[in-house]
C-alpha positions in Angstrom: 109.1 95.1 102.4 106.4 94.9 105.1 103.0 93.5 104.2 101.4 96.9 104.6 103.9 98.4 102.2 103.2 95.5 99.8 99.4 96.1 100.0 99.9 99.8 99.5 102.1 99.3 96.5 100.0 96.6 94.9 96.7 98.5 95.4 98.0 101.7 93.9 99.7 99.8 91.0 96.6 97.8 90.1 94.4 100.8 90.4 96.6 102.9 88.1 97.1 100.0 85.6 93.3 100.1 85.1 93.3 103.9 84.8 91.1 104.3 87.9 91.2 107.3 90.2 90.7 106.7 93.9 87.2 108.2 93.5 86.4 105.6 90.7 87.7 102.7 92.8 85.7 104.0 95.8 82.5 104.1 93.7 83.1 100.5 92.4 84.1 99.0 95.7 81.9 100.8 98.3 85.2 101.6 100.1 85.6 105.3 100.8 88.1 107.4 98.9 89.6 108.4 102.2 90.1 104.8 103.3 91.7 103.9 99.9 94.1 106.9 100.3 95.0 105.8 103.9 95.8 102.3 102.7 97.9 103.5 99.8 99.8 105.9 102.2 100.1 103.0 104.8 98.2 105.0 107.4 95.7 102.2 107.8 95.8 98.4 107.7 92.6 97.2 106.0 90.4 94.4 107.2 89.9 91.1 105.2 86.4 92.1 104.1 87.6 95.5 102.9 90.5 94.0 100.9 88.0 91.5 99.4 85.8 94.4 98.2 88.8 96.2 96.7 90.1 93.0 95.0 86.7 92.2 93.6 86.3 95.8 92.2 89.8 95.5 90.5 89.0 92.0 89.2 91.9 90.3 90.9 92.2 87.7 93.6 92.9 88.7 97.1 96.3 86.9 96.7 97.2 89.5 94.0 96.8 92.3 96.6 98.9 90.4 99.2 101.8 89.2 97.2 104.4 90.5 94.7 103.6 90.1 91.1 105.9 88.1 88.7 107.8 86.3 91.4 110.1 83.7 89.8 109.1 80.2 90.5 111.6 78.2 92.5 111.6 74.6 93.6 111.7 75.7 97.3 109.7 78.6 98.8 110.9 78.8 102.5 108.4 79.8 105.2 110.3 83.0 105.7 109.4 84.0 102.0 105.7 83.3 102.4 103.8 86.6 103.0 101.7 86.6 106.1 99.0 89.1 106.7 96.7 89.5 109.7 93.4 91.3 109.7 93.7 94.1 112.3 90.1 93.8 113.4 89.4 90.1 113.9 92.9 88.5 113.8 92.2 86.4 110.7 95.6 85.2 109.5 96.5 84.6 105.9 99.7 83.0 104.7 100.5 83.1 100.9 102.0 79.6 100.6 102.8 79.9 96.9 103.7 83.2 95.2 101.4 84.8 92.6 103.3 83.7 89.5 101.8 83.1 86.1 98.1 83.8 85.4 96.3 80.5 85.5 98.8 78.7 87.8 97.1 77.4 91.0 97.8 79.4 94.2 97.9 78.0 97.8 96.8 80.1 100.7 96.6 79.0 104.4 94.0 80.7 106.5 93.6 80.6 110.3 90.2 82.0 111.4 89.8 82.8 115.1 86.9 81.7 117.2 83.6 83.5 116.4 85.3 85.3 113.5 83.3 86.1 110.4 84.6 87.3 107.0 82.4 88.2 104.0 83.4 88.9 100.4 81.3 90.1 97.5 81.0 88.1 94.3 83.6 89.0 91.7 82.2 91.0 88.8 85.2 90.2 86.6 86.8 87.0 85.5 85.7 84.5 88.1 88.0 81.7 89.3 87.5 78.5 91.3 88.7 77.7 94.8 89.0 74.4 96.6 89.1 74.5 100.4 90.5 71.7 102.5 89.8 71.9 106.2 92.9 71.1 108.2 91.5 71.6 111.7 88.4 73.0 113.5 85.0 73.8 112.0 83.9 76.3 109.5 80.6 77.5 108.2 80.4 78.8 104.6 77.5 80.7 103.1 78.0 80.7 99.3 75.2 82.5 97.6 72.0 80.8 98.8 73.9 77.6 99.8 75.2 76.9 103.3 77.9 74.4 104.2 79.3 73.1 107.6 82.8 71.8 107.3 85.0 69.8 109.7 88.6 68.7 109.6 89.3 66.7 106.4 86.3 68.0 104.4 86.8 69.6 101.0 84.6 72.1 99.3 84.9 73.4 95.7 83.3 76.8 94.9 83.7 79.9 92.8 84.1 83.6 93.6 81.1 84.5 91.4 78.7 84.8 94.4 79.0 86.5 97.7 80.6 84.3 100.3 80.9 84.4 104.1 83.3 82.3 106.2 82.5 81.9 109.9 84.1 79.9 112.7 81.4 78.5 115.0 83.9 76.4 116.9 85.5 76.7 120.3 89.1 77.0 118.8 90.6 78.7 115.8 90.1 76.8 112.5 92.7 76.4 109.8 92.2 75.6 106.2 94.0 75.6 102.9 92.6 77.3 99.8 93.7 76.3 96.3 92.8 78.9 93.7 92.7 78.1 90.0 91.0 79.2 86.8 
């Protein structure tokens, strides 16, 4: 299954599981009904910010939109089985290192953010979770609510998803970081 098929299937499944029409999800997320329909029909590949708004409105992590649910845990998860998604607008690259398994288990996601790229997400209105970010290479600026952080390789930042957050790469090369998400 392609990543666009997976996103379409997961978005529709999560929306219907909550008894939401496309119109209701559009109202909650600020994403047009037409765009939601295009994503579910695989006529459009959404941006990272748009996916973030949809995930926040559904009360799920972005990882839950980008990976299959109830994947069985295995001691080895080869690179070929790790879902990779690229933002069609800015080239942001997201690799789901661990599968979305049991609620409460930590998830690992590797992000590569291109030079001058900027991604913003709203605060989650539902059950918030915590994230720990470890900078692998490059530099990254994070605006988390009213706080601003400048990170370099090796730095670690712990934060929630309860407030709006913006990730931006001010450097001269792509930056790469690992996100660990947990309750």
